[in-house]
C-alpha positions as CSV (number, residue, x, y, z in Angstrom):
1,M,-1.1,-3.1,18.1
2,S,-2.1,0.5,17.6
3,A,-1.2,3.0,15.0
4,G,-0.4,5.4,17.8
5,R,2.7,3.4,18.5
6,T,4.1,4.0,15.1
7,P,7.3,6.2,15.3
8,T,7.9,9.3,13.2
9,T,9.8,8.8,10.0
10,S,13.5,9.8,10.6
11,R,15.8,7.9,8.3
12,R,16.0,8.5,4.5
13,H,15.0,5.4,2.5
14,R,14.9,4.1,-1.0
15,I,11.2,3.2,-1.3
16,F,9.7,1.1,-4.0
17,F,6.1,2.1,-4.1
18,A,3.6,-0.3,-5.7
19,G,0.3,1.4,-6.0
20,A,1.8,4.9,-6.2
21,T,-1.1,6.4,-8.1
22,G,-3.9,5.1,-5.9
23,V,-6.0,7.1,-3.5
24,I,-3.3,6.8,-0.8
25,G,-0.3,6.7,-3.1
26,S,-1.2,9.9,-5.0
27,R,-1.2,11.8,-1.7
28,L,1.7,10.0,0.0
29,V,4.3,10.1,-2.8
30,P,4.9,13.9,-2.7
31,L,5.2,13.8,1.1
32,L,7.8,11.0,1.0
33,V,9.8,12.9,-1.6
34,E,9.5,16.1,0.5
35,A,10.8,14.2,3.5
36,G,14.0,13.3,1.6
37,H,13.2,9.7,0.6
38,T,14.0,8.4,-2.9
39,V,10.7,7.0,-4.3
40,G,10.5,4.5,-7.1
41,A,6.8,4.9,-8.0
42,M,5.4,2.0,-9.9
43,T,2.5,2.4,-12.3
44,R,1.1,0.2,-15.1
45,S,0.2,3.3,-17.2
46,P,2.8,5.2,-19.2
47,D,0.3,8.1,-19.1
48,K,1.0,8.6,-15.4
49,V,4.8,8.9,-15.7
50,D,4.9,12.7,-16.2
51,A,2.7,13.3,-13.1
52,L,4.9,11.1,-10.9
53,A,8.1,12.7,-12.2
54,A,6.6,16.2,-11.5
55,V,6.4,15.5,-7.8
56,G,9.9,14.2,-7.6
57,A,9.4,10.4,-7.8
58,E,11.3,8.1,-10.2
59,P,8.5,6.6,-12.4
60,I,8.7,2.9,-13.0
61,V,6.3,1.4,-15.6
62,C,5.6,-2.2,-14.7
63,D,2.7,-4.7,-14.2
64,V,2.9,-6.5,-10.9
65,F,1.8,-9.7,-12.7
66,D,4.9,-9.6,-15.0
67,R,7.2,-11.4,-12.7
68,S,10.3,-11.1,-14.9
69,A,9.9,-7.4,-15.5
70,L,9.1,-6.8,-11.8
71,G,12.1,-8.6,-10.6
72,S,14.3,-6.6,-12.9
73,V,13.0,-3.2,-11.9
74,V,13.0,-3.9,-8.2
75,L,16.6,-5.2,-8.4
76,S,17.6,-2.2,-10.4
77,F,16.1,0.3,-8.0
78,G,17.5,-1.5,-5.0
79,P,15.0,-0.5,-2.3
80,D,15.3,-0.9,1.5
81,V,11.5,-0.4,1.9
82,M,8.7,-1.7,-0.3
83,L,5.3,0.0,0.1
84,H,2.5,-2.3,-1.1
85,Q,-0.7,-0.3,-1.7
86,L,-2.0,-2.2,-4.7
87,T,-5.7,-2.9,-5.1
88,D,-7.9,-3.6,-8.1
89,L,-11.2,-1.9,-7.4
90,P,-13.7,0.0,-9.6
91,D,-13.9,3.8,-9.6
92,D,-17.5,3.7,-8.6
93,L,-18.8,2.1,-5.4
94,A,-21.9,0.9,-7.2
95,D,-19.7,-1.3,-9.4
96,L,-17.9,-2.9,-6.5
97,P,-18.6,-6.7,-6.5
98,V,-19.5,-8.5,-3.3
99,D,-16.3,-10.6,-3.6
100,S,-13.8,-9.2,-6.1
101,T,-11.6,-11.9,-7.7
102,A,-9.5,-9.2,-9.3
103,N,-8.7,-7.6,-6.0
104,A,-8.1,-11.0,-4.4
105,R,-5.6,-11.8,-7.2
106,I,-3.6,-8.6,-6.7
107,R,-3.5,-9.2,-2.9
108,L,-2.5,-12.9,-3.4
109,E,-0.4,-13.2,-6.6
110,G,0.7,-9.5,-6.6
111,T,1.9,-9.7,-3.0
112,R,3.8,-12.9,-3.8
113,N,5.4,-11.4,-6.8
114,L,6.5,-8.3,-4.9
115,L,8.0,-10.3,-2.1
116,D,9.8,-12.6,-4.6
117,A,11.2,-9.6,-6.4
118,T,13.1,-8.5,-3.2
119,R,15.0,-11.8,-3.0
120,G,18.8,-11.2,-3.3
121,L,18.6,-7.6,-2.0
122,G,19.1,-8.5,1.7
123,Y,16.4,-7.3,4.1
124,V,13.8,-5.1,2.5
125,K,11.1,-3.9,4.9
126,V,7.7,-4.6,3.4
127,V,4.8,-2.3,4.4
128,A,1.5,-3.6,3.1
129,Q,-2.1,-2.6,3.0
130,S,-4.8,-4.7,4.7
131,V,-8.2,-4.1,6.2
132,A,-9.5,-3.4,9.7
133,W,-13.0,-4.8,9.2
134,T,-14.2,-8.4,9.3
135,M,-14.7,-9.6,5.7
136,Q,-17.2,-12.1,4.6
137,P,-15.7,-15.5,3.8
138,G,-14.6,-15.7,0.1
139,A,-11.7,-15.1,-2.2
140,E,-10.9,-11.6,-0.9
141,A,-11.0,-12.6,2.7
142,A,-8.7,-15.5,2.0
143,A,-6.3,-13.3,0.0
144,V,-6.1,-10.7,2.8
145,A,-5.3,-13.4,5.3
146,A,-2.6,-14.8,3.0
147,L,-1.2,-11.3,2.4
148,E,-0.8,-10.7,6.1
149,R,0.8,-14.1,6.7
150,A,3.3,-13.5,3.9
151,V,4.2,-10.0,5.0
152,L,4.6,-11.0,8.7
153,A,6.7,-14.0,7.7
154,V,9.4,-11.6,6.2
155,N,9.3,-9.3,9.3
156,G,7.2,-6.8,7.5
157,V,4.5,-4.3,8.6
158,V,0.8,-4.9,8.0
159,L,-1.4,-1.8,8.0
160,R,-5.1,-2.6,8.7
161,Y,-7.0,0.4,7.4
162,G,-10.6,1.3,8.2
163,L,-12.8,2.2,5.3
164,L,-11.4,5.3,3.7
165,Y,-13.6,8.4,3.5
166,G,-12.9,11.9,2.3
167,P,-12.0,13.4,-1.1
168,G,-11.3,10.9,-3.8
169,T,-12.7,7.9,-1.9
170,Y,-15.9,6.0,-2.2
171,F,-17.3,8.0,0.8
172,E,-16.6,11.6,-0.1
173,Q,-19.4,13.3,1.8
174,S,-20.0,10.9,4.8
175,R,-18.3,8.5,7.0
176,P,-19.1,4.8,6.4
177,D,-20.3,2.4,9.1
178,G,-17.8,0.2,10.8
179,P,-14.1,0.9,11.2
180,H,-13.2,4.0,9.2
181,V,-10.5,6.5,8.7
182,H,-10.2,9.8,6.9
183,I,-7.9,9.7,3.9
184,D,-5.6,12.4,5.3
185,T,-5.2,10.5,8.6
186,A,-4.5,7.3,6.6
187,V,-1.8,9.0,4.6
188,S,-0.2,10.6,7.7
189,R,0.0,7.3,9.6
190,T,1.2,5.4,6.5
191,M,4.0,8.0,6.3
192,K,5.1,7.2,9.9
193,A,4.8,3.4,9.3
194,V,7.9,3.5,7.0
195,D,9.9,3.3,10.2
196,A,7.5,1.1,12.2
197,P,8.8,-2.1,13.8
198,P,7.5,-5.4,12.3
199,G,3.9,-6.2,13.2
200,I,0.3,-5.3,12.6
201,F,-1.0,-1.7,13.0
202,T,-4.6,-0.7,12.9
203,I,-5.3,2.7,11.2
204,V,-8.7,4.0,12.1
205,D,-10.2,7.2,13.4
206,S,-9.8,7.3,17.2
207,A,-13.6,7.5,17.6
208,A,-13.9,4.2,15.6
209,A,-11.0,2.4,17.3
């Protein structure tokens, strides 16, 4: 499927945003609030609470690996949409491992915990981050495949992003090889994906599609 098929956001939602302070989340949260959505913005760091509140989100301090606490905060917030933008990557590209077990864990265990936390709430649309490039076999590739299967199994939306470039990304001054997408384009299309039908959407620059 193509990101071009994603409809424009029209309904107002209660959105539980896991990964709200990441490179996409920090840009997307204010736009969602401005569009009239109620955003529960999850962060592990109490130091980020004030910044989230300042843009109109409801800060939620929780670790995705704390299953009990996560279940409680999701149930209390009562979302109808869950945005899963969690990753565990270093700030510097030079420190990025070839196969990150930390990132694999957050995609595998973190995804499972987020999905389990929605049980008992009825249907909650899950919109989750994936990748548009072919990964080398290993823990991360297996975790991405498992994430996609789990999200699609609950009639969710999988967003396959190209490599992000632009301000705040690993590639601030140039476009990476392979499928890629400017951070502003990624944010805009993720905004629209809140109301996308279940399935897989690829988010890349048109020239790289």
